[in-house]
C-alpha positions as MATLAB code, in Angstrom:
seq = 'XXXXXXXXXXXXXXXXXXXXXXXXXXXXXXXXXXXXXXXXXXXXXXXXXXXXXXXXXXXXXXXXXXXXXXXXXXXXXXXXXXXXXXXXXXXXXXXXXXXXXXXXXXXXXXXXXXXXXXXXXXXXXXXXXXXXXXXXXXXXXXXXXXXXXXXXXXXXXXXXXXXXXXXXXXXXXXXXXXXXXXXXXXXXXXXXXXXXXXXXXXXXXXXXX';
ca = [
      15.604    4.366  -15.565;
      14.603    2.732  -12.274;
      15.538    5.867  -10.357;
      13.506    8.025  -12.744;
      10.430    5.787  -12.389;
      10.783    5.702   -8.605;
      11.015    9.497   -8.483;
       7.939    9.852  -10.699;
       5.981    7.538   -8.400;
       7.094    9.468   -5.310;
       6.276   12.784   -6.976;
       2.702   11.682   -7.756;
       2.423   10.264   -4.224;
       3.470   13.644   -2.817;
       0.916   15.392   -5.055;
      -1.800   12.999   -3.864;
      -0.838   13.639   -0.249;
      -1.085   17.408   -0.745;
      -4.468   17.414   -2.479;
      -6.022   14.847   -0.128;
      -4.710   16.769    2.888;
      -6.533   19.900    1.723;
      -9.895   18.176    2.191;
      -8.932   16.354    5.389;
     -11.421   18.165    7.631;
     -14.256   18.193    5.087;
     -14.783   14.501    4.423;
     -15.539   11.293    6.285;
     -13.517    8.810    8.298;
     -12.436    6.687    5.315;
     -11.057    9.787    3.569;
      -9.103   10.766    6.682;
      -7.669    7.275    7.156;
      -6.617    7.104    3.514;
      -4.928   10.506    3.803;
      -2.976    9.200    6.797;
      -2.025    6.194    4.674;
      -0.590    8.465    1.969;
       1.325   10.455    4.579;
       2.871    7.431    6.273;
       3.804    5.726    3.004;
       5.391    8.952    1.733;
       7.369    9.266    4.981;
       8.677    5.705    4.668;
       9.669    6.328    1.051;
      11.599    9.488    1.984;
      13.335    7.803    4.927;
      14.271    4.935    2.599;
      15.879    7.350    0.134;
      17.753    9.065    2.985;
      19.077    5.736    4.286;
      20.364    4.861    0.812;
      21.913    8.320    0.476;
      23.989    7.786    3.623;
      25.054    4.368    2.265;
      23.085    2.078    4.551;
      20.938   -0.926    3.657;
      17.261    0.087    3.594;
      15.709   -3.368    3.254;
      14.540   -3.341    6.886;
      12.173   -0.481    6.003;
      10.151   -2.845    3.804;
       8.703   -4.347    7.003;
       7.434   -0.948    8.155;
       6.000   -0.472    4.661;
       4.105   -3.766    4.434;
       2.932   -3.913    8.052;
       2.076   -0.207    8.145;
       0.179   -0.502    4.871;
      -1.728   -3.519    6.182;
      -2.737   -1.823    9.439;
      -3.835    1.486    7.914;
      -5.667    0.000    4.924;
      -7.409   -2.440    7.287;
      -8.815    0.583    9.141;
      -9.632    2.166    5.772;
     -11.746   -0.830    4.763;
     -13.322   -0.963    8.214;
     -14.539    2.567    7.494;
     -16.040    1.880    4.073;
     -17.333   -1.694    4.314;
     -20.918   -1.945    5.499;
     -21.492   -5.633    6.265;
     -20.905   -6.698    9.881;
     -19.348  -10.030    8.916;
     -16.803   -8.214    6.745;
     -15.862   -5.853    9.570;
     -15.517   -8.750   12.022;
     -13.330  -10.638    9.555;
     -11.018   -7.619    9.173;
     -10.684   -7.131   12.937;
      -9.912  -10.816   13.516;
      -7.401  -10.919   10.662;
      -5.692   -7.751   11.878;
      -5.124   -9.176   15.369;
      -4.183  -12.632   14.092;
      -1.669  -11.412   11.496;
       0.061   -9.025   13.890;
       0.360  -11.773   16.497;
       1.835  -14.178   13.934;
       4.387  -11.629   12.719;
       5.439  -10.648   16.250;
       6.025  -14.312   17.096;
       7.893  -14.871   13.827;
      10.254  -11.922   14.307;
      10.852  -12.859   17.959;
      11.779  -16.377   16.870;
      13.996  -15.359   13.922;
      15.353  -11.802   14.124;
      17.384  -12.310   10.923;
      14.126  -11.878    8.962;
      14.313   -8.189    9.792;
      17.149   -7.786    7.289;
      15.610   -9.531    4.279;
      12.292   -9.869    2.490;
       9.823  -11.742    4.693;
       7.814  -13.912    2.345;
       5.099  -14.647    4.922;
       4.715  -10.964    5.793;
       4.444   -9.899    2.161;
       2.050  -12.629    1.086;
      -0.330  -12.639    4.052;
      -0.710   -8.859    4.402;
      -1.136   -8.301    0.668;
      -3.469  -11.269    0.183;
      -5.813  -10.108    2.925;
      -5.926   -6.556    1.547;
      -6.803   -8.028   -1.855;
      -9.660   -9.892   -0.156;
     -10.874   -6.664    1.478;
     -10.761   -4.909   -1.908;
     -12.822   -7.769   -3.368;
     -15.353   -7.297   -0.522;
     -15.680   -3.642   -1.452;
     -16.170   -4.402   -5.153;
     -18.907   -6.874   -4.213;
     -20.632   -4.278   -2.024;
     -20.439   -1.646   -4.752;
     -22.670   -3.774   -6.983;
     -25.622   -2.479   -4.955;
     -24.153    0.578   -3.254;
     -22.561    3.913   -4.059;
     -19.194    3.517   -5.803;
     -17.132    5.051   -2.999;
     -13.345    5.034   -3.514;
     -13.867    3.068   -6.740;
     -10.590    4.035   -8.444;
      -8.612    3.705   -5.218;
      -9.975    0.203   -4.809;
      -8.986   -0.702   -8.368;
      -5.508    0.653   -7.684;
      -5.107   -1.288   -4.436;
      -6.257   -4.533   -6.046;
      -4.078   -4.122   -9.144;
      -0.953   -2.893   -7.362;
      -1.010   -5.412   -4.524;
      -1.690   -8.350   -6.816;
       1.148   -7.419   -9.168;
       3.671   -6.226   -6.586;
       3.102   -9.252   -4.351;
       4.204  -11.554   -7.151;
       7.261   -9.360   -7.761;
       8.194   -9.102   -4.077;
       7.776  -12.838   -3.569;
      10.690  -13.334   -5.946;
      12.621  -10.565   -4.180;
      15.001  -12.992   -2.517;
      15.314  -14.952   -5.749;
      16.335  -11.918   -7.815;
      19.396  -11.505   -5.610;
      20.831  -14.667   -7.149;
      19.741  -13.763  -10.680;
      21.550  -11.511  -13.101;
      21.456   -7.771  -12.488;
      19.380   -7.387  -15.640;
      16.636   -9.724  -14.387;
      16.623   -8.050  -10.976;
      16.347   -4.622  -12.625;
      13.379   -5.736  -14.745;
      11.567   -6.880  -11.586;
      11.981   -3.511   -9.896;
      11.119   -1.566  -13.048;
       7.834   -3.466  -13.366;
       7.043   -2.784   -9.707;
       7.776    0.924  -10.190;
       5.443    1.061  -13.202;
       2.672   -0.620  -11.198;
       3.220    1.894   -8.424;
       2.942    4.850  -10.811;
      -0.340    3.469  -12.207;
      -1.602    3.017   -8.639;
      -0.797    6.616   -7.750;
      -2.439    7.867  -10.954;
      -5.620    5.984  -10.033;
      -5.578    7.669   -6.620;
      -5.260   11.015   -8.386;
      -8.194   10.110  -10.658;
     -10.238    9.238   -7.551;
      -9.671   12.698   -6.109;
     -10.492   14.336   -9.455;
     -13.709   12.346   -9.939;
     -14.986   12.357   -6.358;
     -13.565   15.376   -4.538;
     -12.338   18.020   -7.012;
     -15.718   19.734   -7.422;
     -16.342   19.641   -3.670;
     -12.947   21.273   -3.064;
     -13.697   24.003   -5.617;
     -17.030   24.744   -3.962;
];
């Protein structure tokens, strides 16, 4: 079941990448950055599946996933947030977090081969804050990337809790560990569906024209 759910999520991700790529040259900076995000995340997912196929441990790829997601979505929110203090906060957090993680990995290289609790929590928490900024701004502004923002907030909040017990599930029964990953896969599918809804609501008619 987990494999089926993961494949469904990746299939919708691939569909989102294709349809967003078609409008890459027609829309603004935020659209372009988000399309790059879809492309990079899809690439990491495919590399992860390949690594598993050749019977290697793919846990190290989670670091590319979380850090890559944090960097690209930080630039995404820099493109859509309007307030100067919000943009300054994102830039400062981006530099600070990357410095902290570089120091942490230099000090303890063994973290590269397991879930890094600090990496997961700090990158996800800050992206949740950025999503909250955007919701606040949308109270008085155009609802740009509304469904994407809902998806980011929902997925990161739920998956962060699940990933934070990632190391714990190793010592639990296989059944409990499987439930954790199934729930994460379901959240991911919902996230990708919301991205698809965003394209349908905001860009489908423009693409047809």
